[in-house]
C-alpha positions as CSV (number, residue, x, y, z in Angstrom):
1,M,-17.6,39.2,-15.6
2,L,-15.1,36.4,-14.8
3,E,-14.1,35.8,-11.2
4,P,-10.3,36.2,-10.6
5,C,-8.3,33.0,-10.1
6,R,-8.3,31.7,-6.6
7,K,-5.8,29.3,-5.1
8,V,-7.0,25.8,-4.5
9,G,-8.3,25.3,-1.0
10,T,-9.2,28.9,-0.4
11,D,-12.9,28.2,-0.1
12,D,-12.2,25.4,2.4
13,L,-10.1,27.7,4.5
14,E,-12.7,30.4,4.4
15,A,-15.3,27.8,5.5
16,G,-13.2,27.2,8.7
17,M,-11.5,24.0,7.6
18,L,-7.9,23.6,8.6
19,P,-5.2,22.0,6.4
20,S,-3.9,18.7,7.7
21,R,-0.5,18.5,9.3
22,A,2.3,16.9,7.3
23,S,2.9,14.4,10.1
24,S,-0.5,12.8,9.5
25,F,0.9,11.7,6.1
26,A,3.6,9.6,7.9
27,T,1.0,8.0,10.0
28,I,-1.2,7.1,7.1
29,A,1.8,5.8,5.1
30,V,2.9,3.5,8.0
31,I,-0.7,2.1,8.3
32,A,-0.9,1.5,4.6
33,V,2.5,-0.3,4.4
34,A,1.6,-2.4,7.5
35,L,-1.8,-3.5,5.9
36,L,0.0,-4.3,2.6
37,A,2.6,-6.3,4.4
38,I,0.0,-8.3,6.3
39,F,-2.6,-8.9,3.6
40,D,-0.4,-8.8,0.4
41,A,2.7,-10.5,1.6
42,R,3.2,-12.2,-1.8
43,S,3.9,-8.9,-3.5
44,L,6.7,-8.3,-0.9
45,V,8.3,-11.6,-2.0
46,E,7.9,-10.6,-5.7
47,W,9.5,-7.2,-5.0
48,T,12.6,-8.9,-3.4
49,R,12.9,-11.1,-6.5
50,Q,13.1,-8.3,-9.1
51,P,15.5,-8.9,-12.0
52,Q,18.6,-7.0,-10.7
53,P,18.0,-6.3,-7.0
54,G,20.5,-4.3,-5.0
55,P,22.3,-6.0,-2.1
56,G,19.8,-4.5,0.4
57,I,16.8,-5.9,-1.4
58,A,18.4,-9.2,-2.1
59,A,19.1,-9.6,1.6
60,L,15.4,-9.3,2.3
61,D,14.4,-12.3,0.2
62,R,14.6,-14.9,2.9
63,P,12.9,-12.8,5.5
64,A,10.2,-11.9,3.0
65,V,9.5,-15.5,2.2
66,A,9.4,-16.4,5.9
67,W,7.0,-13.4,6.5
68,H,4.8,-14.6,3.6
69,D,4.7,-18.2,4.9
70,W,3.8,-16.9,8.4
71,M,1.0,-14.7,7.0
72,V,-0.4,-17.6,5.0
73,W,-0.3,-19.8,8.1
74,L,-2.0,-17.1,10.2
75,G,-4.7,-16.5,7.6
76,P,-4.8,-12.9,6.3
77,A,-2.6,-13.6,3.3
78,A,-4.5,-16.7,2.4
79,G,-7.8,-14.8,2.4
80,F,-6.3,-12.0,0.3
81,E,-4.9,-14.6,-2.1
82,K,-8.3,-16.2,-2.6
83,L,-9.8,-12.7,-3.3
84,R,-7.0,-12.0,-5.8
85,Q,-7.6,-15.2,-7.6
86,A,-11.4,-14.6,-7.7
87,V,-10.9,-11.2,-9.2
88,Q,-8.4,-12.5,-11.8
89,R,-10.8,-15.2,-12.8
90,R,-13.6,-12.6,-13.3
91,L,-11.3,-10.4,-15.3
92,V,-10.3,-13.3,-17.6
93,E,-13.9,-14.4,-18.2
């Protein structure tokens, strides 16, 4: 006989696991955005140069370029850029 449908996560709750709080998502999102801003600063510059940016995004162009230059000077963006180029070369080959 088929078992009746159970809601997703029911087994986890019965095993004593607790669902995570919604506030933990905000913490994870802030950490992810910070890591992307540090290691992938080039994408931030590309995002500010989209075809028809709004006035808010267009105003971020100069600060984004300055941030990217600073991250390249400090090192994390340069290392990430080398990794990106190596991956692109492997994908083309």
